[in-house]
C-alpha positions in Angstrom: 7.6 -3.4 -15.6 10.4 -6.0 -15.2 13.2 -4.8 -12.9 11.4 -1.6 -11.9 12.1 -0.3 -8.4 11.9 3.1 -6.7 14.6 2.4 -4.1 17.5 4.7 -4.6 20.9 4.3 -2.9 22.1 7.7 -4.1 22.7 11.2 -2.9 23.5 11.6 0.8 22.2 8.2 1.6 25.0 6.7 -0.5 27.5 8.4 1.8 26.3 6.7 4.9 28.0 3.6 6.2 26.4 0.5 4.7 24.8 -0.4 8.1 23.1 2.9 8.4 22.0 2.9 4.8 19.7 0.1 5.5 17.9 2.0 8.3 17.7 5.1 6.1 16.0 3.0 3.4 13.8 1.4 5.9 12.5 4.8 7.0 12.3 5.9 3.3 14.5 9.0 3.9 15.8 8.4 0.3 12.3 9.4 -0.8 11.2 12.5 1.2 8.1 12.9 -0.8 6.2 10.9 1.8 7.3 13.3 4.6 6.0 16.2 2.5 2.6 14.5 1.9 2.2 13.7 5.5 3.1 17.2 6.6 1.0 19.2 4.1 -2.5 18.7 5.6 -1.2 19.8 8.9 0.4 22.8 7.3 -2.9 23.8 5.7 -4.7 23.6 9.1 -2.0 25.6 10.8 -2.2 28.3 8.0 -6.0 28.3 8.5 -6.1 28.6 12.3 -2.8 29.8 13.7 -3.4 32.9 15.9 -0.2 34.6 14.7 2.9 34.3 12.4 5.4 33.1 15.1 3.0 30.6 16.6 2.2 29.3 13.2 5.9 29.0 12.3 6.7 27.2 15.5 3.9 24.7 14.9 5.0 24.2 11.3 8.5 23.3 12.5 7.1 20.9 15.1 4.8 19.3 12.5 7.7 19.0 10.0 9.9 17.2 12.5 6.9 15.0 13.6 6.1 14.2 10.0 9.6 13.1 9.3 9.9 10.7 12.3 6.3 9.4 12.2 6.4 8.8 8.4 9.6 6.7 9.1 7.8 4.9 11.9 4.8 4.2 9.7 7.1 2.8 7.0 8.8 0.5 9.6 5.3 -0.8 10.7 4.2 -1.3 7.1 7.4 -3.2 6.2 7.1 -5.4 9.3 3.6 -6.4 8.3 4.4 -6.7 4.6 7.9 -8.2 4.5 6.7 -11.5 2.9 4.5 -9.7 0.4 7.2 -7.2 -0.4 9.6 -10.0 -1.3 7.1 -11.0 -4.1 6.8 -7.5 -5.6 9.4 -6.2 -8.1 9.4 -2.6 -6.8 9.7 -3.6 -3.1 11.7 -6.8 -2.9 14.9 -4.7 -2.3 13.5 -3.2 0.9 15.7 -3.9 4.0 13.2 -6.2 5.8 12.1 -8.0 2.6 15.7 -8.6 1.5 16.9 -9.6 5.0 19.3 -6.7 5.4 17.5 -5.7 8.6 16.1 -8.3 11.0 12.6 -7.8 12.5 14.0 -7.3 16.0 16.3 -4.6 14.7 13.4 -2.8 13.0 11.4 -2.9 16.3 14.3 -1.2 18.1 14.5 1.4 15.4 10.7 1.9 15.6 10.9 2.5 19.3 13.5 5.2 18.8 11.4 7.0 16.2 8.3 6.8 18.4 10.2 8.3 21.3 11.2 11.3 19.2 7.6 11.6 18.0 6.5 11.5 21.6 8.8 14.4 22.4 7.3 16.5 19.7 3.8 15.6 20.8 4.4 16.7 24.3 5.2 20.2 23.0 1.7 20.6 21.6 -1.6 21.4 23.4 -3.9 18.8 25.0 -6.4 18.6 22.1 -3.6 17.9 19.6 -2.0 15.4 22.0 -5.2 13.4 22.2 -5.6 13.4 18.4 -1.9 12.4 18.1 -2.4 9.4 20.3 -5.5 8.4 18.4 -3.7 8.5 15.1 -1.5 5.5 16.3 -4.4 3.2 15.7 -4.6 4.2 12.0 -0.9 3.9 11.6 -1.0 0.3 13.0 -4.1 -0.8 11.0 -3.2 0.7 7.6 -0.9 -2.2 6.5 -3.8 -4.7 7.1 -6.2 -2.8 4.9 -4.8 -4.2 1.6 -5.6 -7.7 2.9 -9.3 -7.1 3.7 -10.5 -4.2 1.5 -10.3 -2.9 -2.0 -9.9 0.6 -0.5 -6.5 0.6 1.4 -5.8 4.0 -0.3 -8.8 5.4 1.5 -7.4 4.1 4.8 -4.2 5.8 4.0 -6.2 9.0 3.3 -7.6 8.8 6.8 -4.1 8.2 8.2 -2.1 10.8 6.3 -5.0 13.3 6.4 -5.1 13.2 10.2 -2.7 16.1 10.2 -5.6 18.4 9.2 -7.7 18.0 12.4 -4.5 17.6 14.5 -3.0 20.8 13.0 -6.2 22.7 13.5 -6.4 21.6 17.2 -2.7 22.5 17.7 -3.2 26.0 16.2 -6.6 26.9 17.7 -6.6 24.8 20.9 -9.8 23.1 19.8 -11.6 21.7 16.8 -14.1 23.8 14.8 -16.2 23.3 11.7 -13.5 24.2 9.1 -11.4 21.2 10.3 -14.1 18.7 9.1 -14.2 19.6 5.3 -10.4 20.1 5.4 -10.0 16.6 6.7 -12.5 15.0 4.3 -10.9 16.9 1.4 -7.5 15.7 2.4 -8.8 12.1 2.4 -10.1 12.5 -1.2 -6.8 14.1 -2.3 -4.8 11.2 -0.8 -7.1 8.6 -2.2 -6.5 10.1 -5.6 -2.7 10.4 -5.6 -2.2 7.1 -3.8 -4.3 5.3 -6.5 -1.9 6.7 -9.1 1.0 5.4 -6.9 -0.6 2.0 -6.6 -0.7 1.5 -10.4 3.1 0.9 -10.1 2.3 -2.4 -8.4 -0.9 -3.3 -10.1 0.3 -6.4 -12.0 2.3 -7.8 -9.0 -0.6 -7.1 -6.7 -3.0 -9.1 -9.0 -0.6 -12.1 -8.9 -0.3 -12.2 -5.1 -3.9 -11.1 -4.3 -3.2 -7.7 -2.8 -6.2 -5.3 -3.1 -6.0 -1.7 -4.1 -8.1 1.0 -5.7 -5.7 0.9 -8.7 -7.0 -2.7 -9.3 -10.5 -1.7 -8.4 -10.7 1.3 -10.7 -8.5 -0.1 -13.5 -9.2 1.7 -16.8 -11.7 4.0 -15.1 -9.0 5.5 -12.9 -9.0 8.8 -14.8 -12.8 9.2 -14.1 -12.2 8.3 -10.4 -9.6 11.0 -10.1 -12.0 13.5 -11.4 -14.3 12.7 -8.5 -11.5 12.6 -5.9 -9.7 15.7 -7.0 -12.9 17.6 -7.8 -14.3 16.7 -4.4 -11.0 17.7 -2.7 -11.1 21.2 -4.2 -14.8 21.7 -3.3 -14.3 20.6 0.3 -11.1 22.8 0.6 -13.1 25.8 -0.7 -15.8 25.0 1.9 -13.2 24.9 4.7 -11.8 28.2 3.6 -15.3 29.8 3.4 -16.2 28.5 6.9 -13.0 30.1 8.2 -13.9 33.4 6.6 -11.0 33.7 4.2 -10.9 36.4 1.5 -11.4 36.1 -2.2 -7.7 36.1 -2.8 -7.4 32.6 -1.3 -10.1 31.3 -3.6 -8.5 32.7 -6.7 -5.2 31.1 -5.7 -6.8 27.7 -5.7 -6.7 27.8 -9.5 -2.9 26.8 -9.8 -3.2 23.7 -7.6 -6.4 22.8 -9.4 -4.5 23.1 -12.7 -1.8 20.7 -11.5 -4.5 18.2 -10.4 -6.0 18.4 -13.9 -2.6 17.9 -15.4 -2.2 14.6 -13.5 -5.6 13.4 -14.8 -4.8 14.3 -18.4 -1.2 12.8 -18.3 -2.0 9.6 -16.5 -0.8 6.4 -18.1 -1.6 3.5 -15.8 0.8 1.2 -17.6 3.8 3.5 -17.2 5.1 3.1 -13.6 7.7 5.9 -14.1 5.0 8.4 -15.1 2.8 7.3 -12.3 5.6 8.0 -9.8 6.3 11.4 -11.4 2.6 12.4 -11.3 2.3 11.2 -7.7 5.3 13.3 -6.7 3.7 16.4 -8.3 1.3 16.5 -5.3 4.0 18.1 -3.2 3.7 21.2 -5.4 -0.1 20.9 -5.2 0.0 20.9 -1.4 2.4 23.8 -1.2 0.2 25.9 -3.5 -2.8 25.1 -1.4 -1.0 26.3 1.7 -0.1 29.5 -0.2 -3.8 30.0 -1.1 -4.9 29.6 2.5 -2.3 32.1 3.7 -3.3 34.6 1.0 -6.9 34.2 2.1 -6.0 35.2 5.6 -3.7 38.1 5.0 -5.0 39.6 1.7 -8.4 41.1 1.5 
């Protein structure tokens, strides 16, 4: 794994002035997959509970913007906590805070700007969604500590990134209802699975510096663990759809995302960081296909 990193100063990021490149990298805008994965559970909930097309579209736009800025804010918080650890890990030592390209006080100012934008989005949502949005800040702040105290930081990330499911449901329906619970629990299992794959990129470095992860915990049994995570996700997703009264069309359309999840399990090579990253990124397509299935279950039948 020597020399491996997933930091990319390419594309439109490379066209920015050097000063702004560092902030773009700090917010991980060079890797938008994180924005997608934060956005998707909320999109599922909006598709499940929105009262109409235009309301659903408006909420999807708000959640997309909110996901972009709050994912960036979460990355800043994470890197502030982890800058000393990141400097010891091959994949992360080039991050702006770990390398010293951005100072902690500069990162704090950038974080404040991102949070103000997120607040503006939150104020456009209903009261129930606002309360859930404020509650999510505790998870965002605590997640970076998880790897220091538990072998299950990926489950904590699941609770954090999956929070969009109950929040999206509350934004669309104005309240929480039973379908939101299995949708949230399923999102947690999905995220636990894909982030375990992602964590295998750092397994060797994490072992050396004492950072805990489910990649280290599961080790050679990761494939079996993924069967449980992804299988549980699909069952809970189907339960949420059933509780919401969706038609059979939606359930049939769960087969393509299930096939992509199975592909990840079969193709996994925990000693190949490039493949782990590629399989991890495939979950954007999984999430979009799930949204399509939910929509079909509402409009076809």
